[in-house]
All heavy atoms as an XYZ file, in Angstrom:
809
protein
N       0.851     -1.172      0.000
C       0.000      0.000      0.000
C       0.901      1.241      0.000
O       1.936      1.259      0.661
C      -0.886     -0.034      1.247
C      -1.938      1.037      1.269
S      -3.134      0.817      2.624
C      -4.144     -0.474      1.950
N       0.533      2.318     -0.700
C       1.331      3.543     -0.678
C       1.216      4.245      0.675
O       0.283      3.981      1.449
C       0.729      4.394     -1.786
C      -0.516      3.729     -2.227
C      -0.583      2.382     -1.614
N       2.149      5.141      0.934
C       2.128      5.966      2.143
C       2.764      7.305      1.807
O       3.986      7.418      1.731
C       2.890      5.274      3.280
C       2.828      6.074      4.566
O       1.848      6.830      4.760
O       3.754      5.952      5.384
N       1.940      8.319      1.584
C       2.440      9.637      1.212
C       2.825     10.440      2.445
O       2.121     10.427      3.456
C       1.387     10.397      0.405
C       1.046      9.778     -0.946
C      -0.064     10.565     -1.626
C       2.270      9.708     -1.836
N       3.949     11.141      2.335
C       4.413     12.021      3.395
C       4.721     13.384      2.796
O       4.957     13.513      1.592
C       5.694     11.482      4.076
O       6.746     11.444      3.111
C       5.468     10.106      4.661
N       4.741     14.399      3.636
C       5.124     15.745      3.217
C       6.261     16.199      4.111
O       6.353     15.814      5.273
C       3.948     16.710      3.338
N       7.147     17.031      3.562
C       8.239     17.594      4.345
C       9.546     17.487      3.613
O       9.628     16.881      2.542
N      10.572     18.087      4.149
C      11.885     18.051      3.525
C      12.225     19.354      2.827
O      11.417     20.270      2.744
N      13.415     19.405      2.316
C      13.966     20.616      1.720
C      13.200     21.054      0.476
O      12.862     20.232     -0.371
C      15.439     20.380      1.359
C      16.088     21.558      0.721
N      16.494     22.647      1.444
C      16.366     21.823     -0.578
C      17.019     23.535      0.617
N      16.952     23.061     -0.622
N      12.934     22.354      0.382
C      12.374     22.971     -0.821
C      13.228     24.199     -1.147
O      13.998     24.671     -0.323
C      10.887     23.372     -0.650
C      10.020     22.143     -0.490
C      10.698     24.328      0.503
N      13.054     24.732     -2.335
C      13.871     25.854     -2.786
C      13.402     27.200     -2.269
O      12.378     27.323     -1.589
N      14.167     28.233     -2.639
C      13.810     29.611     -2.314
C      12.484     29.934     -3.005
O      12.240     29.517     -4.143
C      14.931     30.571     -2.775
C      14.502     32.015     -2.641
C      16.205     30.303     -1.993
N      11.622     30.672     -2.324
C      10.300     30.995     -2.856
C      10.427     32.020     -3.983
O      10.895     33.136     -3.769
C       9.375     31.524     -1.743
C       8.009     31.895     -2.306
C       9.239     30.499     -0.629
N      10.023     31.616     -5.185
C      10.033     32.505     -6.339
C       8.699     33.239     -6.418
O       7.650     32.645     -6.180
C      10.271     31.701     -7.618
N       8.754     34.529     -6.739
C       7.539     35.332     -6.807
C       7.514     36.180     -8.066
O       8.557     36.531     -8.614
C       7.456     36.272     -5.608
S       7.184     35.434     -4.049
N       6.288     36.514     -8.445
C       6.057     37.444     -9.539
C       4.928     38.360     -9.090
O       3.788     37.912     -8.960
C       5.689     36.686    -10.820
C       5.534     37.605    -12.012
O       5.806     38.798    -11.933
N       5.086     37.049    -13.113
N       5.260     39.623     -8.820
C       4.281     40.616     -8.350
C       3.553     40.147     -7.093
O       2.343     40.310     -6.965
C       3.295     40.951     -9.461
N       4.268     39.542     -6.153
C       3.697     39.112     -4.886
C       3.012     37.763     -4.916
O       2.545     37.283     -3.885
N       2.910     37.149     -6.095
C       2.326     35.806     -6.190
C       3.472     34.806     -6.079
O       4.386     34.799     -6.905
C       1.540     35.610     -7.501
C       1.035     34.183     -7.602
C       0.384     36.600     -7.577
N       3.418     34.001     -5.033
C       4.513     33.074     -4.712
C       4.220     31.666     -5.204
O       3.093     31.183     -5.075
C       4.718     33.039     -3.199
N       5.231     31.032     -5.747
C       5.157     29.607     -6.075
C       5.631     28.863     -4.832
O       6.830     28.716     -4.600
C       6.023     29.284     -7.278
N       4.688     28.445     -3.987
C       5.066     27.751     -2.761
C       5.163     26.259     -3.041
O       4.429     25.721     -3.867
C       4.123     28.076     -1.584
C       2.664     27.809     -1.937
C       4.293     29.526     -1.165
C       1.703     28.073     -0.792
N       6.097     25.617     -2.349
C       6.438     24.229     -2.661
C       6.403     23.345     -1.421
O       6.593     23.816     -0.302
C       7.857     24.138     -3.220
C       8.102     24.889     -4.484
C       9.546     24.765     -4.967
O      10.459     24.570     -4.129
O       9.741     24.873     -6.184
N       6.214     22.055     -1.678
C       6.352     21.024     -0.650
C       6.943     19.785     -1.305
O       6.664     19.494     -2.463
C       5.008     20.681     -0.028
N       7.772     19.077     -0.568
C       8.292     17.797     -1.038
C       7.341     16.708     -0.552
O       7.059     16.588      0.640
C       9.699     17.564     -0.488
C      10.298     16.217     -0.899
C      11.713     16.052     -0.405
N      12.623     16.974     -1.027
C      13.134     16.846     -2.263
N      12.794     15.826     -3.001
N      13.958     17.728     -2.739
N       6.841     15.919     -1.501
C       5.914     14.827     -1.201
C       6.609     13.526     -1.585
O       7.153     13.405     -2.683
C       4.597     14.992     -1.983
C       3.674     13.806     -1.743
C       3.914     16.295     -1.599
N       6.596     12.562     -0.671
C       7.268     11.275     -0.910
C       6.305     10.123     -0.677
O       5.352     10.246      0.087
C       8.466     11.117      0.022
S       9.742     12.386     -0.190
N       6.606      9.003     -1.324
C       5.861      7.766     -1.102
C       6.742      6.843     -0.269
O       7.712      6.282     -0.764
C       5.498      7.108     -2.433
C       4.742      5.807     -2.246
O       4.388      5.429     -1.130
N       4.508      5.102     -3.336
N       6.393      6.666      0.994
C       7.151      5.812      1.911
C       6.536      4.423      2.029
O       6.939      3.632      2.881
C       7.216      6.453      3.295
C       7.732      7.868      3.322
C       9.182      7.940      3.010
N       9.651      9.331      3.121
C      10.700      9.794      2.500
N      11.417      9.003      1.723
N      11.062     11.045      2.632
N       5.547      4.133      1.186
C       4.854      2.850      1.269
C       5.527      1.747      0.475
O       6.666      1.875      0.022
N       4.787      0.676      0.281
C       5.321     -0.509     -0.394
C       4.762     -0.695     -1.803
O       5.146     -1.628     -2.495
C       5.011     -1.775      0.434
O       3.592     -1.863      0.616
C       5.707     -1.718      1.783
N       3.848      0.186     -2.224
C       3.286      0.159     -3.575
C       3.279      1.576     -4.147
O       3.237      2.549     -3.383
C       1.847     -0.377     -3.560
C       1.657     -1.850     -3.225
C       0.179     -2.176     -3.102
C       2.310     -2.730     -4.281
N       3.288      1.734     -5.462
C       3.241      3.070     -6.069
C       1.925      3.790     -5.755
O       0.917      3.162     -5.439
C       3.335      2.792     -7.570
C       3.848      1.402     -7.694
C       3.421      0.675     -6.460
N       1.966      5.124     -5.880
C       0.774      5.967     -5.717
C       0.496      6.644     -7.051
O       1.412      7.190     -7.659
C       1.001      7.022     -4.634
C      -0.132      8.034     -4.518
S      -1.747      7.327     -4.150
C      -1.732      7.339     -2.386
N      -0.742      6.592     -7.501
C      -1.113      7.206     -8.779
C      -0.950      8.721     -8.719
O      -0.955      9.317     -7.636
C      -2.564      6.847     -9.172
C      -2.713      5.350     -9.352
C      -3.548      7.372     -8.150
N      -0.820      9.350     -9.885
C      -0.742     10.809     -9.947
C      -2.115     11.405     -9.650
O      -3.129     10.711     -9.665
C      -0.270     11.248    -11.330
O      -1.221     10.865    -12.303
N      -2.128     12.702     -9.379
C      -3.382     13.416     -9.189
C      -3.825     13.596     -7.758
O      -4.791     14.315     -7.501
N      -3.154     12.965     -6.807
C      -3.529     13.138     -5.404
C      -3.343     14.602     -5.024
O      -2.327     15.213     -5.319
C      -2.685     12.240     -4.489
O      -2.876     10.875     -4.891
C      -3.094     12.395     -3.034
N      -4.326     15.167     -4.363
C      -4.340     16.588     -4.016
C      -3.384     16.898     -2.866
O      -3.283     16.131     -1.900
C      -5.770     16.973     -3.631
C      -5.995     18.419     -3.285
C      -7.504     18.611     -3.088
C      -7.854     19.842     -2.342
N      -9.308     19.932     -2.101
N      -2.710     18.048     -2.973
C      -1.869     18.598     -1.914
C      -2.383     20.006     -1.639
O      -2.495     20.818     -2.564
C      -0.382     18.646     -2.332
C       0.467     19.231     -1.218
C       0.108     17.256     -2.723
N      -2.718     20.312     -0.385
C      -3.234     21.635     -0.030
C      -2.262     22.353      0.892
O      -1.609     21.742      1.736
C      -4.607     21.524      0.636
O      -5.567     21.083     -0.303
N      -2.188     23.660      0.721
C      -1.296     24.545      1.457
C      -2.161     25.516      2.254
O      -3.003     26.203      1.676
C      -0.408     25.320      0.486
C       0.498     24.460     -0.361
C       0.003     23.705     -1.411
C       1.860     24.412     -0.107
C       0.839     22.915     -2.201
C       2.703     23.627     -0.888
C       2.188     22.882     -1.930
N      -1.946     25.571      3.576
C      -2.763     26.388      4.469
C      -1.893     27.442      5.144
O      -0.734     27.175      5.484
C      -3.386     25.529      5.577
C      -4.230     24.388      5.085
C      -3.644     23.180      4.694
C      -5.609     24.496      5.020
C      -4.419     22.122      4.240
C      -6.388     23.429      4.573
C      -5.783     22.253      4.189
O      -6.544     21.207      3.741
N      -2.470     28.593      5.406
C      -1.737     29.629      6.133
C      -1.737     29.313      7.615
O      -2.798     29.157      8.225
C      -2.352     31.005      5.897
C      -1.558     32.124      6.559
C      -2.037     33.510      6.195
O      -2.851     33.667      5.274
O      -1.564     34.460      6.847
N      -0.538     29.176      8.192
C      -0.372     29.036      9.631
C      -0.506     27.640     10.201
O       0.324     27.206     10.976
N      -1.552     26.928      9.868
C      -1.782     25.613     10.459
C      -2.947     24.924      9.783
O      -3.539     25.447      8.834
N      -3.327     23.748     10.288
C      -4.346     22.940      9.624
C      -5.734     23.578      9.580
O      -6.563     23.208      8.756
C      -4.356     21.639     10.415
C      -3.756     21.972     11.724
C      -2.795     23.103     11.481
N      -5.996     24.539     10.452
C      -7.306     25.202     10.446
C      -7.249     26.564      9.777
O      -8.273     27.253      9.707
C      -7.843     25.359     11.886
O      -6.908     26.140     12.645
C      -8.037     23.993     12.550
N      -6.076     26.949      9.269
C      -5.943     28.234      8.596
C      -6.585     28.219      7.228
O      -6.972     27.161      6.712
N      -6.678     29.390      6.612
C      -7.270     29.449      5.276
C      -6.410     28.714      4.244
O      -5.183     28.717      4.339
C      -7.343     30.943      4.975
C      -6.369     31.590      5.898
C      -6.265     30.706      7.101
N      -7.058     28.105      3.276
C      -6.343     27.431      2.194
C      -5.739     28.493      1.284
O      -6.451     29.381      0.794
C      -7.280     26.509      1.393
C      -6.549     25.900      0.204
C      -7.841     25.416      2.272
N      -4.434     28.416      1.082
C      -3.745     29.332      0.173
C      -3.891     28.876     -1.276
O      -4.103     29.676     -2.174
C      -2.263     29.418      0.537
C      -1.951     29.983      1.913
C      -0.505     29.697      2.281
C      -2.224     31.482      1.929
N      -3.746     27.572     -1.498
C      -3.855     26.990     -2.831
C      -3.757     25.475     -2.693
O      -3.377     24.957     -1.646
C      -2.764     27.517     -3.773
S      -1.064     27.252     -3.214
N      -4.094     24.780     -3.771
C      -3.983     23.321     -3.831
C      -3.475     22.935     -5.212
O      -3.663     23.681     -6.177
C      -5.335     22.648     -3.598
O      -5.814     22.905     -2.298
N      -2.835     21.782     -5.286
C      -2.324     21.276     -6.563
C      -2.271     19.757     -6.505
O      -2.080     19.177     -5.440
C      -0.933     21.837     -6.845
N      -2.415     19.101     -7.659
C      -2.286     17.644     -7.690
C      -0.819     17.222     -7.778
O       0.014     17.963     -8.313
C      -3.027     17.257     -8.968
C      -2.836     18.435     -9.866
C      -2.826     19.644     -8.957
N      -0.501     16.037     -7.261
C       0.828     15.465     -7.496
C       0.898     15.180     -8.993
O       0.046     14.477     -9.529
C       1.029     14.188     -6.663
C       0.960     14.518     -5.168
C       2.362     13.520     -7.005
C       0.962     13.305     -4.264
N       1.894     15.750     -9.695
C       1.878     15.711    -11.160
C       2.199     14.373    -11.805
O       1.919     14.180    -12.992
C       2.916     16.755    -11.557
C       3.820     16.865    -10.392
C       2.986     16.565     -9.186
N       2.806     13.434    -11.061
C       3.139     12.144    -11.658
C       2.995     11.060    -10.613
O       2.991     11.340     -9.414
C       4.561     12.142    -12.230
C       5.659     12.220    -11.188
C       7.037     12.128    -11.824
C       8.100     11.916    -10.790
N       8.568     10.564    -10.666
N       2.859      9.842    -11.070
C       2.790      8.716    -10.139
C       4.095      8.634     -9.354
O       5.172      8.912     -9.890
C       2.550      7.418    -10.899
N       3.998      8.292     -8.081
C       5.188      8.158     -7.237
C       5.444      6.684     -6.963
O       4.611      6.000     -6.363
C       5.007      8.891     -5.912
C       5.022     10.413     -5.958
C       4.775     10.981     -4.566
C       6.342     10.920     -6.505
N       6.594      6.204     -7.406
C       7.001      4.842     -7.104
C       7.413      4.733     -5.645
O       7.499      5.729     -4.921
N       7.689      3.542     -5.213
C       8.154      3.316     -3.845
C       9.448      4.093     -3.633
O      10.357      4.052     -4.466
C       8.366      1.816     -3.598
C       8.990      1.554     -2.246
C       7.034      1.076     -3.737
N       9.528      4.863     -2.559
C      10.686      5.665     -2.150
C      10.953      6.859     -3.069
O      11.977      7.506     -2.935
C      11.942      4.815     -2.019
N      10.029      7.209     -3.948
C      10.194      8.386     -4.806
C       9.591      9.617     -4.155
O       8.614      9.525     -3.409
C       9.525      8.186     -6.166
C      10.312      7.360     -7.129
C       9.710      7.408     -8.521
O       8.477      7.499     -8.662
O      10.504      7.321     -9.462
N      10.195     10.778     -4.494
C       9.703     12.060     -4.013
C       9.481     12.991     -5.198
O      10.110     12.829     -6.249
C      10.707     12.699     -3.054
S      10.985     11.747     -1.546
N       8.628     13.977     -5.005
C       8.309     14.953     -6.043
C       8.027     16.287     -5.359
O       7.358     16.324     -4.326
C       7.068     14.486     -6.806
C       6.483     15.466     -7.782
C       7.265     15.509     -9.073
O       7.660     14.486     -9.578
N       7.499     16.693     -9.595
N       8.528     17.377     -5.940
C       8.163     18.704     -5.458
C       6.818     19.061     -6.080
O       6.625     18.954     -7.290
C       9.220     19.764     -5.852
C      10.567     19.464     -5.192
C       8.730     21.164     -5.497
C      10.604     19.657     -3.694
N       5.879     19.471     -5.232
C       4.565     19.927     -5.676
C       4.479     21.405     -5.337
O       4.851     21.814     -4.236
C       3.435     19.144     -4.969
C       2.068     19.668     -5.360
C       3.561     17.661     -5.262
N       4.011     22.211     -6.296
C       3.911     23.648     -6.034
C       2.579     24.189     -6.528
O       1.921     23.597     -7.388
C       5.062     24.395     -6.701
O       4.933     24.365     -8.097
N       2.203     25.320     -5.950
C       1.026     26.051     -6.414
C       1.251     27.524     -6.106
O       2.140     27.883     -5.321
C      -0.261     25.522     -5.797
S      -0.369     25.624     -4.012
N       0.478     28.370     -6.744
C       0.648     29.817     -6.607
C      -0.282     30.379     -5.550
O      -1.481     30.094     -5.549
C       0.373     30.509     -7.948
C       1.405     30.165     -9.002
O       2.524     29.766     -8.630
O       1.099     30.310    -10.197
N       0.300     31.208     -4.666
C      -0.464     31.856     -3.605
C      -0.095     33.331     -3.560
O       1.082     33.680     -3.669
C      -0.169     31.200     -2.259
N      -1.082     34.167     -3.375
C      -0.842     35.602     -3.307
C      -0.369     35.966     -1.901
O      -1.170     36.141     -0.998
C      -2.120     36.368     -3.677
C      -1.867     37.848     -3.832
O      -0.754     38.331     -3.597
N      -2.891     38.574     -4.228
N       0.945     36.073     -1.729
C       1.514     36.398     -0.417
C       1.807     37.879     -0.256
O       1.974     38.357      0.866
C       2.818     35.623     -0.204
C       2.726     34.112     -0.099
C       4.082     33.522      0.249
C       1.675     33.680      0.906
N       1.928     38.597     -1.377
C       2.338     40.002     -1.267
C       3.691     40.070     -0.588
O       4.610     39.336     -0.941
N       3.806     40.916      0.428
C       5.068     41.066      1.160
C       5.073     40.271      2.464
O       6.010     40.369      3.249
C       5.322     42.541      1.441
N       4.025     39.463      2.703
C       3.923     38.712      3.959
C       4.965     37.597      4.039
O       5.357     37.026      3.027
C       2.545     38.064      4.105
C       1.405     39.000      4.270
C       0.120     38.286      4.644
C      -0.374     37.395      3.539
N      -1.688     36.783      3.817
N       5.372     37.301      5.266
C       6.173     36.121      5.575
C       5.330     35.308      6.553
O       4.968     35.802      7.620
C       7.535     36.497      6.186
C       8.291     35.248      6.596
C       8.347     37.331      5.210
N       5.010     34.080      6.161
C       4.074     33.274      6.942
C       4.603     31.850      7.108
O       5.545     31.446      6.437
C       2.691     33.215      6.260
C       2.796     32.574      4.859
C       2.052     34.594      6.183
C       1.456     32.313      4.191
N       3.967     31.114      7.997
C       4.184     29.676      8.084
C       3.134     29.005      7.203
O       1.978     29.448      7.147
C       4.039     29.187      9.525
C       5.145     29.703     10.434
O       6.187     30.149      9.924
O       4.953     29.669     11.659
N       3.551     27.960      6.485
C       2.643     27.249      5.591
C       2.559     25.793      6.024
O       3.574     25.098      6.099
C       3.111     27.352      4.117
C       2.241     26.483      3.219
C       3.098     28.796      3.646
N       1.351     25.360      6.326
C       1.053     23.973      6.679
C       0.632     23.269      5.392
O      -0.217     23.772      4.652
C      -0.073     23.955      7.714
C      -0.498     22.583      8.173
C       0.138     21.961      9.242
C      -1.554     21.918      7.565
C      -0.267     20.706      9.682
C      -1.965     20.673      8.001
C      -1.315     20.070      9.063
O      -1.726     18.841      9.498
N       1.241     22.134      5.131
C       0.968     21.377      3.913
C       0.334     20.046      4.305
O       0.821     19.367      5.210
C       2.269     21.114      3.131
C       1.993     20.284      1.899
C       2.952     22.419      2.767
N      -0.741     19.686      3.611
C      -1.370     18.386      3.859
C      -1.576     17.680      2.528
O      -2.179     18.212      1.605
C      -2.708     18.541      4.571
C      -3.366     17.212      4.808
C      -3.978     17.082      6.145
C      -4.382     15.640      6.346
N      -5.141     15.399      7.472
N      -1.044     16.470      2.451
C      -1.227     15.608      1.283
C      -2.529     14.833      1.478
O      -2.800     14.335      2.569
C      -0.045     14.627      1.132
C      -0.238     13.743     -0.081
C       1.272     15.367      1.059
N      -3.327     14.764      0.437
C      -4.600     14.044      0.474
C      -5.480     14.558      1.622
O      -5.891     13.796      2.492
C      -4.353     12.538      0.586
C      -5.610     11.710      0.402
O      -6.542     12.171     -0.295
O      -5.675     10.595      0.951
N      -5.773     15.879      1.631
C      -6.517     16.446      2.757
C      -7.933     15.897      2.908
O      -8.495     15.951      4.005
C      -6.557     17.946      2.430
C      -6.389     18.023      0.960
C      -5.492     16.872      0.598
N      -8.487     15.348      1.840
C      -9.850     14.809      1.897
C      -9.882     13.321      2.230
O     -10.956     12.723      2.306
C     -10.556     15.055      0.563
C     -10.553     16.532      0.181
O     -10.717     17.384      1.077
O     -10.353     16.829     -1.013
N      -8.694     12.712      2.395
C      -8.634     11.290      2.718
C      -9.152     10.397      1.594
O      -9.690      9.325      1.839
N      -8.950     10.833      0.345
C      -9.471     10.093     -0.811
C      -8.635      8.865     -1.169
O      -9.131      7.948     -1.812
C      -9.557     11.028     -2.018
N      -7.365      8.851     -0.772
C      -6.468      7.741     -1.124
C      -6.221      6.846      0.083
O      -5.983      7.339      1.180
C      -5.128      8.284     -1.618
O      -5.314      9.095     -2.751
N      -6.267      5.545     -0.135
C      -5.948      4.606      0.948
C      -4.432      4.528      1.087
O      -3.722      4.365      0.096
C      -6.521      3.238      0.645
C      -8.026      3.201      0.696
C      -8.512      1.771      0.769
C     -10.006      1.720      0.726
N     -10.633      1.871      1.996
N      -3.959      4.646      2.325
C      -2.522      4.628      2.606
C      -2.235      3.756      3.819
O      -3.121      3.448      4.604
C      -2.031      6.041      2.907
C      -2.209      7.026      1.777
C      -1.710      8.380      2.191
O      -0.501      8.506      2.467
O      -2.515      9.313      2.249
N      -0.940      3.440      3.981
C      -0.488      2.667      5.146
C      -0.801      3.415      6.438
O      -1.284      2.840      7.401
C       1.027      2.436      5.090
S       1.576      1.401      3.745
N      -0.457      4.714      6.455
C      -0.581      5.504      7.677
C      -1.010      6.908      7.313
O      -0.296      7.610      6.588
C       0.748      5.496      8.428
C       0.666      5.967      9.840
C      -0.345      5.737     10.720
C       1.626      6.755     10.536
N      -0.071      6.314     11.925
C       1.139      6.950     11.838
C       2.840      7.305     10.187
C       1.829      7.690     12.784
C       3.531      8.023     11.138
C       3.036      8.216     12.430
N      -2.143      7.356      7.790
C      -2.697      8.670      7.438
C      -2.124      9.806      8.293
O      -2.297     10.962      7.963
C      -4.224      8.661      7.597
C      -4.933      7.756      6.626
C      -4.920      8.241      5.187
O      -4.653      9.434      4.940
O      -5.157      7.411      4.300
N      -1.430      9.484      9.367
C      -1.005     10.506     10.331
C       0.319     11.187      9.973
O       0.834     11.986     10.747
C      -0.894      9.896     11.731
C      -2.151      9.223     12.190
C      -3.059     10.175     12.883
C      -4.215      9.407     13.489
N      -5.436     10.131     13.454
N       0.901     10.885      8.791
C       2.183     11.492      8.420
C       2.067     12.268      7.100
O       3.038     12.448      6.394
C       3.274     10.429      8.306
C       2.952      9.381      7.260
O       1.867      9.344      6.695
N       3.907      8.501      7.014
N       0.882     12.766      6.805
C       0.625     13.436      5.534
C       0.835     14.943      5.588
O       0.367     15.650      4.703
C      -0.820     13.177      5.089
C      -1.057     11.769      4.646
O      -0.251     10.880      4.883
N      -2.177     11.537      4.001
N       1.500     15.459      6.584
C       1.581     16.911      6.727
C       2.995     17.381      7.044
O       3.846     16.600      7.453
C       0.620     17.391      7.818
C       0.948     16.817      9.172
C       1.802     17.472     10.023
C       0.399     15.615      9.582
C       2.121     16.941     11.269
C       0.705     15.076     10.819
C       1.567     15.745     11.666
N       3.197     18.681      6.840
C       4.467     19.327      7.178
C       4.186     20.798      7.439
O       3.181     21.344      6.974
C       5.470     19.186      6.037
N       5.081     21.435      8.167
C       4.996     22.874      8.409
C       6.279     23.514      7.918
O       7.375     23.147      8.362
C       4.794     23.162      9.904
C       4.653     24.640     10.261
C       3.375     25.230      9.655
C       4.653     24.817     11.778
N       6.144     24.412      6.981
C       7.285     25.195      6.486
C       7.194     26.580      7.116
O       6.186     27.267      6.971
C       7.252     25.286      4.957
C       7.565     23.980      4.276
C       6.551     23.151      3.818
C       8.876     23.576      4.081
C       6.844     21.938      3.182
C       9.178     22.359      3.467
C       8.150     21.566      3.017
O       8.440     20.370      2.407
N       8.250     26.971      7.821
C       8.264     28.260      8.541
C       8.984     29.324      7.721
O       9.928     29.033      7.001
C       8.946     28.100      9.883
C       8.220     27.132     10.795
C       8.779     27.164     12.213
N       8.090     26.240     13.081
C       6.960     26.510     13.716
N       6.386     27.682     13.560
N       6.400     25.606     14.500
N       8.509     30.558      7.853
C       9.171     31.694      7.208
C       9.050     31.704      5.700
O      10.013     32.022      4.994
N       7.865     31.368      5.187
C       7.653     31.352      3.741
C       7.321     32.771      3.276
O       6.378     33.393      3.756
C       6.506     30.387      3.364
C       6.209     30.431      1.885
C       6.843     28.966      3.815
N       8.110     33.266      2.353
C       7.885     34.588      1.789
C       8.721     34.742      0.527
O       9.645     33.960      0.279
N       8.389     35.727     -0.248
C       9.074     35.959     -1.512
C      10.591     36.109     -1.307
O      11.026     36.882     -0.458
C       8.514     37.191     -2.197
S       6.828     36.953     -2.796
N      11.365     35.329     -2.049
C      12.818     35.393     -1.979
C      13.435     34.751     -0.762
O      14.633     34.857     -0.532
N      12.645     34.064      0.035
C      13.134     33.448      1.284
C      13.236     31.936      1.137
O      12.501     31.317      0.392
C      12.202     33.796      2.435
C      12.169     35.286      2.762
C      11.194     35.570      3.871
N      11.474     34.807      5.068
C      12.051     35.287      6.163
N      12.422     36.539      6.214
N      12.236     34.515      7.211
N      14.126     31.358      1.928
C      14.281     29.905      2.013
C      13.466     29.424      3.211
O      13.802     29.742      4.346
C      15.752     29.555      2.206
C      16.011     28.068      2.429
C      15.816     27.260      1.170
O      16.411     27.570      0.154
N      14.980     26.253      1.237
N      12.380     28.677      2.992
C      11.587     28.188      4.132
C      12.393     27.248      5.019
O      13.261     26.528      4.532
C      10.432     27.440      3.475
C      10.360     27.973      2.086
C      11.776     28.318      1.720
N      12.086     27.274      6.290
C      12.758     26.416      7.245
C      11.884     25.326      7.748
O      10.747     25.177      7.426
């Protein structure tokens, strides 16, 4: 069964007129591949914060494969924490549902999230 996780190193946030391409690293830690299209949502601050944007995983993830998933969010000049949740609607069956999230701190235009 697949097991999607979020977290890990991402690049400096690229922006165009305050619209940021925010990123998350999504990996399959399970024992079977995961089909493409699984939704990844990005929230401001935490799991109950407003949704900034969502994007599908663009390709199937084999066992132990990772993919950067990104979407555009209007951040302006703000620096925020971004909570990322893979499969926020629980549409995909996985080994363990409790490891589908990550928190990236200090997300802002031209910054390296921590």
